[in-house]
C-alpha positions in Angstrom: 4.9 0.2 5.8 4.5 -2.3 3.0 1.3 -2.5 1.1 0.0 -5.4 -0.8 -3.2 -6.3 -2.7 -3.2 -9.8 -1.2 -6.5 -10.6 0.5 -8.1 -7.3 -0.7 -11.5 -7.8 -2.4 -11.5 -7.3 -6.2 -12.6 -3.7 -7.0 -11.7 -2.4 -3.5 -8.7 -0.7 -1.9 -7.6 -1.3 1.6 -7.7 1.8 3.9 -7.0 -0.1 7.1 -6.1 -3.4 8.7 -7.9 -4.7 11.8 -5.3 -5.5 14.4 -7.8 -7.0 16.8 -10.7 -6.3 19.2 -10.5 -3.4 21.7 -12.7 -3.8 24.8 -15.8 -5.9 25.2 -18.3 -4.1 22.9 -17.0 -4.9 19.5 -14.6 -1.9 19.0 -11.7 -2.6 16.7 -8.1 -1.4 16.8 -7.1 -0.5 13.3 -3.8 0.3 11.5 -4.6 3.0 9.0 -3.4 2.3 5.4 -4.5 5.6 4.0 -3.4 9.2 3.9 -7.0 10.3 4.4 -7.9 9.8 8.1 -11.4 11.2 7.4 -12.2 7.7 5.9 -12.7 6.7 9.6 -15.2 9.5 10.5 -18.5 8.6 12.2 -21.2 8.0 9.5 -18.7 6.9 6.8 -19.0 3.4 5.4 -16.2 0.8 5.2 -16.3 -2.7 3.7 -15.0 -6.0 4.8 -15.1 -8.7 2.1 -17.6 -6.6 0.1 -20.0 -6.1 3.0 -20.6 -2.5 4.1 -20.4 -1.4 7.7 -21.3 2.1 9.0 -18.8 3.7 11.4 -20.6 4.4 14.7 -17.6 5.7 16.6 -13.9 6.5 16.1 -11.1 7.9 18.2 -7.3 8.1 17.5 -4.4 7.2 19.8 -0.7 6.9 18.9 -1.4 6.6 15.2 -4.1 3.9 15.5 -7.8 4.3 14.9 -10.2 2.7 17.4 -13.5 2.3 15.6 -16.9 0.9 16.3 -18.7 -0.7 13.3 -22.4 -1.3 13.0 -23.3 -4.9 13.7 -20.0 -5.8 15.4 -21.2 -5.7 19.0 -19.0 -7.9 21.1 -15.4 -9.0 21.4 -16.0 -12.4 19.8 -17.3 -10.7 16.6 -14.4 -8.3 16.7 -11.9 -11.1 17.1 -13.2 -12.9 14.0 -12.1 -9.8 12.0 -8.5 -9.8 13.2 -6.0 -9.1 10.3 -8.9 -8.4 7.9 -8.8 -5.3 5.7 -11.2 -2.4 5.9 -11.8 -1.4 2.3 -13.5 1.2 0.1 -14.7 0.6 -3.5 -12.1 1.9 -6.1 -14.9 4.2 -7.4 -15.0 6.1 -4.1 -11.3 7.0 -4.2 -10.5 10.7 -3.9 -9.0 12.2 -7.0 -5.3 13.0 -6.7 -3.3 15.8 -8.3 -1.4 15.1 -11.5 1.7 13.1 -10.8 0.3 11.6 -7.6 -0.7 7.9 -7.5 -2.3 5.5 -5.0 0.1 2.8 -3.9 -2.1 0.0 -5.3 -1.7 1.6 -8.8 2.1 1.4 -8.6 2.3 -2.2 -7.4 2.9 -4.6 -10.4 4.1 -1.9 -12.8 7.0 -3.0 -15.1 10.1 -0.9 -14.3 12.6 0.0 -17.0 15.4 2.5 -17.4 15.3 5.6 -19.5 17.4 3.6 -22.0 14.8 0.8 -22.1 16.6 -1.8 -20.0 13.9 -3.9 -18.1 14.5 -4.0 -14.3 11.5 -6.0 -13.1 8.2 -5.3 -11.5 7.2 -3.2 -8.4 6.5 -5.9 -5.8 6.2 -3.9 -2.6 6.3 -0.3 -1.4 8.2 0.7 1.8 7.3 3.9 3.6 10.5 5.3 5.1 9.2 8.6 6.5 11.1 10.8 4.1 10.0 9.1 0.8 8.6 5.8 -0.3 10.9 3.2 -1.8 9.8 0.8 -4.5 10.9 -2.8 -4.1 11.5 -4.1 -7.7 11.9 -7.8 -8.3 13.6 -8.8 -11.6 16.1 -11.1 -13.2 18.9 -9.2 -11.5 17.4 -9.7 -8.1 15.8 -7.2 -5.8 16.3 -3.4 -6.4 15.3 -0.6 -4.0 14.3 2.5 -6.0 13.5 5.7 -4.1 10.3 7.4 -5.2 12.0 10.7 -6.0 11.4 13.0 -9.0 15.1 12.8 -9.9 14.8 9.0 -10.3 11.2 8.3 -11.4 11.0 9.9 -14.8 7.6 8.7 -16.1 4.7 6.5 -15.0 2.1 5.2 -17.5 -0.7 3.4 -15.6 -2.6 2.5 -18.8 0.6 1.1 -20.3 1.6 -0.6 -17.0 5.1 0.8 -16.8 7.4 3.1 -14.9 10.6 4.6 -16.3 13.5 5.4 -14.0 16.9 7.1 -14.4 19.7 5.1 -13.0 22.0 7.1 -10.8 25.3 6.1 -9.3 24.8 3.4 -6.6 21.2 2.5 -7.5 22.2 -0.8 -9.1 24.3 -3.3 -7.1 27.9 -3.7 -8.3 28.5 -6.5 -10.9 29.6 -9.7 -9.3 33.2 -10.8 -9.8 33.8 -13.8 -11.9 35.4 -16.8 -10.2 39.0 -17.5 -11.2 39.4 -14.5 -13.4 39.8 -10.8 -13.5 36.8 -8.7 -13.4 
């Protein structure tokens, strides 16, 4: 699933996307964007455009959360929130172990090889089931870099960069020149 910071409030991190209303009483069908499903527990607080809402009810079905937020009491109010993000302030993020990162921290990092060759910036993250794949946009086009320890050698969030080791097949083959030997 791709993640983007588009339309997320400054200083917040998206933990879910509202897919639409569910029923007549303001319940919302939500696509979770977090590895911490407890974010949707009754009594927790989520934000939409910087406004806090308490979770009054939550149930799970087929990987989706069906939640009831305080103050959203009918299908019309719920419909107005379609495709909006449910967010938490960055300051409320759970600490991760060393070497683990939130996806929003990876987006925008400059990517370079262990030899210092610039490859571009992380533009998107795809979740494949087995491992994430970083979509890197640069002068050479789009690269897909698997998020594996054998490939990702270093990440410096403060410096804004990621270092990768190129392995056979990671870069596309060089294009043949027209009218000549390559």
